[in-house]
N, C-alpha and C positions, 0 to 999 in steps of 0.2 A: 500838069504835067508836074512831077517830084522825081527828085532823085537825092537820098543822104547824103551824095556826095555835094551837092550843090552848096550847102553850108562851106564843106573847105573851098569851094571855086570860087564863094564871095566874098572869104575872108582873104583868097589871095588878090584879088581886085581891091579890097580896100588899104592892105595891109601887104604889098608884095614882098617888102624888103624886111621886115620883120623876120625874128627868127620863129618857124614852126616846132623844129624839132630838136635837140641837143642829145646825144649821144656817144659816149667817150667821147672823144673828139672832135667830133664832128657834126658841124651846124649846118642844119637845113632851113632857106627862106620859104615862106610862104608860093614864091614864086616858082623857084625850083619844083618845090615838091607837086603844086599843082601839073606842071609840065612832065614830071617823074609818072606819076600815077595817070595822065591823060597818055603818055606813051605804053603804060602798062594796059592798058583798054583795050587798047591799038593792038598788044601782043597778044592780050585772051581775044579777041575778036578773029585775029586770024589765025588763033589753033583754033575755031571753031566753037567759040564758047559763044550761047547764043541768052538774051535777055530768059531769066528764070533759072539758067543751070545751076548747079552747084558747084561749088570750090570750095576745096578744104585749105587750112592755114595750117601748118604746124611749125610755127615759127616763133622764139622769146621776143620780149621786147628789144622791137629794134626797128629803124629806119623803113628796114627791108619789108617788116610785116606794116607799116602804115603802107607802104607801095601797093601795097599787094593788095590791101584790104578794101583802100580806096578804090584801088585799080578794076577790081571784081565790081565793087557795088556801081561805077564810073558805066561799065560796059556793059550793066545791066542784070550783072549775075546773083547770086546767092551765096552770102559768106558763111563757111562751117569751120568756125573756129576748134581748134583741137590743143590739147595739151602736150605740149614737146615731150613729157617726159613717160607718154601713154606706149604702151605694149604695141606689141603687133596685131594682137587679136583683138585693143580696143581698136586701132586704127580699122583695120578689119572691119569691124561694128559699123562704125560711122558712117564710113564709104557705102558700105552695104545700104544702113539705114537712109542715107541721104541720096545715094544715085549719084556722087561726088563725078565730074568729067574730069578732075582737075588735082594733085595734092601738089604745094609747096610747102615742102620741109626743109629744116636746119640741119646742116653737115651733123650736127653731134646728136641728132635722131634721126639720122638717115636707116639703121640696123632695120628696125621698129617698122619705120613708113614704108620702106621699100618693100619690106616681106608683106605689111598690109596691103599696098596698094596691087602689088602680084598677085594675092588673093583673090583680089576684088578686080583684077584688069584695068586697073586704074592709070591713068598717066600719073606721073612723078616727076618732077623738077626740084633738084638739092639748090637750095638758093641760101645766101647773106648778103650783105651790105652791098658788096663788087660784084656779085654772081648777078641783083637783078640790076645791074646800072647795067653791066652787059649785056642782059638780055633783050634791053630796048633801047638800047642806044641808037639804034638805026630805023626804030621806028619814028613813022608822023605821026605826031599827038593826034587822037581824037578829039574832033572839034568838038560837042559838049556831051555830057552825059545823056544817056537815053534814058529815053520817058517810060517811068513808074508808076504806079497809082499810088495814091495811101497805103492802101490795105494791099497793094503786094509785097511779100516776103524780101525781106533785108539780109537779114541772117537766122539760122538756124543755129541754137544755143543749146546744145544739150545738158540735161540736167546729173546733177551728179551720181544718180546712179544709187545711194544710200539704203534705200528699199527698195530694191529691182534693178531692173533691166533699164539704163537710162532714157530719156524721153528728148526728141527734139521740139526745143520747143522754137514757135514758130515768129519772131519779131518782125514787123512790119516795118515798112520807112516812116509809115507814122505813130509808131509806135515810140521808135527810139526816134526820131525828129525831134515827137513833142515832148517826151520823158528830159533831154539832155536841154531843151531848150527852158524847161522850166528848173532846172539844175543850175543853168547858167546864171538865170535873171533870178528866181528866188531863194536859192540856197545860199549863191557862191559870190553873183555879184560880179561874175567874171568876166574881164575886159582885156583887152589886148599886152594892158601891161601888168598884166598877170603874169607870174611861173609858175608852173605847177608842176609836182614831184608825180612821175611816173613809174613806181616799184609795183605798184597794183598788175597782175597778170590782164594783158590787152583781151587774151581770149576770152575772160569772164567776162560776166557784164557787168560788173564791177566799176573795172578797169577800162571797159568797153565803151559804155556809155556816159559813165559818169567823169572819166578820164581822157581816154582818145578823144571821142567825138565831139565831148564839151569843149574841150581847149581849142580844137581844129574851129568850132565854130565859132568861136569868143574871139578868133585872131590871138589868146595869148600861146605862152613859150611850153611845149612840154619836156620835159627833162626825161630821158626815158633812161631806168636801169634794169639789164636783162634779169638778177634776180636780187630779192632782197636781202640788205647785209646793213645792219643798223648803224656800225659804224660810220660805211660807205654813204649811208644816208644821210647822216649826220653832217659828213663831209658836202657832199652834193648840194644842202641847204643852202650850207654859209656861202660855198664857192657860186651859187647860181643865184644869190639869193633869192629861196624857193618862197613864193607866198601862200600857195597850197599845198596842202597835203592830205594825202586821199590814205584810208587805211584800215587792214581791217585790226578787232582787239587784239590781236599776241603781237600783231606790228608795234602797236603803242606800248606795250609791255616791253619787249626788247629793246625798243626808244630808250625807256627810262631807265632801263639796265647800260647802257651804252652810254648814255650819257655824263658820267663820272670819269668815262677811260676817254673823251674825245675832247678836243680843246677847237671847242664849233659855235661859231654864233650863227644863232638861228632866229633871230632877233625880228628877220625879214616875215617870218610866219604871218601870216593875218588869220586864219580860219583853218580848221581839221575838220575834217569828216570821217565818221567811223561807218562803219557798216559792215553788213558779210555774215555778221552771228552779234549775239548782245554783248555788248561790252561793260567788265564789270564795275558798279559805280567806283569802286575804290581805286581802281587804274585811271579811270576820265577822272576823279580829282587829282591823282596824285601828278598825271602829265600837265595838266591847264597849272599847277602849282609850280611846278619844275620849267614850261616853257612860257606861262606867259601868255597862249594862246587860245582861242575857245575851241572848243571841238562839239561838234554839231553829232549827235548820234540821229541815225537813222534807218532806214527798214526796205529792205526788196527782197526780189526774187530772181531767178533767171527768167522765168515765166509773165514779169512784172515788168520786163524792160530796163531797171531792174526798179526805181525809184517808186515806191508807195507813198510812203508818209515820213516826217521830220521833225525836229527840233530846230524849228525856224529862227533864224538869225534874229529878226526882230520881233518876236514872241518870246514870252515866259519859257527858259527854259525849266525842265523836269528831270533829275538824274537818275537816269535808269530808265528812264521813259525812251520809247519812239515817236515820240511827238504825234503832231496831226498830220492827217491827209492833204498830199500836195494838190495843187487846184486841178480842178477836175475829177477828182478821184475821192470814191466813196470806200470805208471800210465798219463794218460790222462784226461784232461778238456774237455767234452761233449755238443753239445745242447740238446735240448728235441728229435731232429732229429738224434744222434748220429755223428752229426759233430763234429769233433775237433775245440776249439775257439782260436783266435790268445793269448801271453800270456796277463795276464792282467786283461782279460774277463774272469767274474764269469760263471760256470754251474756245471754240475756234474761230479763227481769224479769217473773213473773207474781203475779200477786192474786187470793185466795179470802175472800169471806166477805161480813159483812153489808153491807159497804158497794158492792161489788160492783153497778151497773146493771143494771137489768133486762133492758135491750137498746135497742140502734140503733130506732127510730123508723118502724116499714114496714120493715125492712130485716134479714129473717129471716135471709137467709143470711149477712149483714153481722157480725148477732149470733153468728150459729154458727161463724163463724168464730174469732170474736176470743173466745169464752168457751166452753170445752171442758173437760166434768165441774165446771165451778164457778170455772175456772180464767180469768180474764180476762190475754190478753197486751199490755202495755204498749207494745211498741216502744221497750223505754228496755233500752240494754245497761248489763249491771253486773255486782257480785260482792257476796259476802256473807263478811266473814271469821269467822275462828273462835269468835268471842265473840257472833256473830249479827247484828253490823251491817250495813246493806247501805249498797253506794256505788254511785254512778251514774256510768257513764265515759262514756256519751256518747246521744245518741238515735243507734238503728237507721238510721234514716233517714244523718243526718249523717256516720256514719262517711266517713274517706275511704280509696280504697286506693292507694298512691303504689305503683307500680311492685311490684306486689303486697305489699306492706307495710299495715295497718291503721295506719291514724292517726286517733285520738279526738281530736276538734276542743277538748274540755275537756282534758286535761291540756294540752296548748300556751298555752290562756286562762289557764288556772293560773297558770302560768310568765311569764306575759306580765302580768299582773295583779300583779305580784310587784317589777315595774318601776316607780321611783315618779312617773314621767313618764306613766304610762299609766292614765287614766281609764276606759275600756271597750277590750273588744278580741273582735274577731269573728271563727274560724277557719275558714275555706271552702275547697271544692275548687275548683283552676281547668283546665279540660280540657288533657291533654297528650298528642300525638300518640303519645311514645313509652312514656310513665311511666302514662296514662289518667288521673290525677289528677296536681296539683300543688297545693303546700300555700301557702295564702293567708291572709294577715292585715289584717283594716280595723283602725284605731286611732284611738281619741280620746283625745286627751293631759288631760293635768289642765289645768286653770286655770293661765297663766302657765308649763309647762313644756314644752321641747324637748328635741328626740329624732331623732334619723337612723336611717332604713332600717337603715343597717349596723349600727349601737348596737343598735338592740332583736335583731339577726337574731344579732350574738353574745352577747347577753343569755340567749337562747333554747338558742343551739349550745350552750354551757355547760352545758346542765342537762337535756338529751334527746339519744336517737340522734341520730347524723348526720342521716336518712333522715327527720326529723320537724319540722325545723327549717322555718319560711318562707321559702318562698325569693320571696314577694312579698310587700313589707309598705307597704299607700299607708295616707295619716291624711285622717281625714274631720272634720267638726265634731262631729256624734253619728249613732248609728247609729242605723239604721231600728227602731221599738220598735211591737208591737203595744197593743191596749189598756189590757191589764195592766201595760207596759212591758217584758215579753219581749224579747229582741235577737230579730228576723227574720232569720236567714240568708238566707232566700232572695231577700228585696230588696235586698241588698247588692251594689252595680255595682261590677264590675272597672274602674277607670282605665285608658286604654293609656296615660297616665304614671305609674302609682302610683313612686312616691318618696318619697325624705324631706320634713317640713317643719322 
């Protein structure tokens, strides 16, 4: 027997009176949390949910999310996490795609959730922390988690759909369970004395496995913030003596920008984790210098549960590298024909191991195309050095071809981030009649900083080959981002009057 919720049950047996969650002014102990989860499981069973049934969650980071998430697993169901800001069309798609029986949604997203659920005939419940407590108050706790197999699906996590229609990655109890165990033991050395910052969305693989599930299995305290705000995060770190922070690169940039504006003692931090996108080397160096805390950069995807590789804490760290594979995982770099390339040469990164998903829900052909002989094709272009450290060059789909030459946006962005006036940068391709694509860059300047298009072009020109520097630069207040804070290149608009500010 296995069930991902057993990790929470075991933590409650060992640390019943320790705080499991802190959210707003509420503290929930492990004993109270498991009791609520067991009551939620009984609520779901009484509502007709059987093992294997899918249940949607459209909630922000909250106690309610945690109780519903673990309640579904405890009852043997399959969690379908959803972004609370999704449109009714997206809600309809996710519910239809998975055949979800029930949707739990927050009051602030009720309009889209209700319309999407009605379109599919899915039962829907509007809940928050108070309403969840009311729903389960009179339920008798389910005595034990449902029996599940290691390869039974625990979560269906939809890909972002940046290159097409989103696909539902089936992550099993074994996928997530082993992945979080390695994060707890090998990467974070996480224990009951730790306090983790929970500002990553719990509906995303990084925040779910590396945050919620890891913290609950280690008996640590997870401090939840529904929406990332750099000033509030710094204050929360100081107030709660947070020891572990996990974030995406834009979060680190924003914390750096807010550090001089907030009088907060962040000396309790002992380790920070960056993932979800490439962390610019200059941002990493500035952050470690400002906060005096090590930042471990890693790599993962929704389809890999997510952790795949990391700069491990007890090994050499290489700035700009995503490190070496985690235990039980293999990685390689291959050509278009699937042949492994020598160290130092670029190709597509492939992954094989216990972290690779079961497959894409209801899409056997897409699964067969993505996973060949156990190797999952990531779609990321990278290389491996002579020491076995991997580097992401860029997304396969983001690469530009200017006049027959490959241009990788990340390389140019790294240079732009080294300029003191640049807070955020994104390089994209602009259609060109002769060259095919021209290099363009959208820039958000640091607070109070000034720069011109020519100044930044000259800065880049001195550091890269002549064909790579951006011929077009324009300035924005902020770059468009997804729910996790990842910059969305596809949503960047190119203005007619691109120029200096």
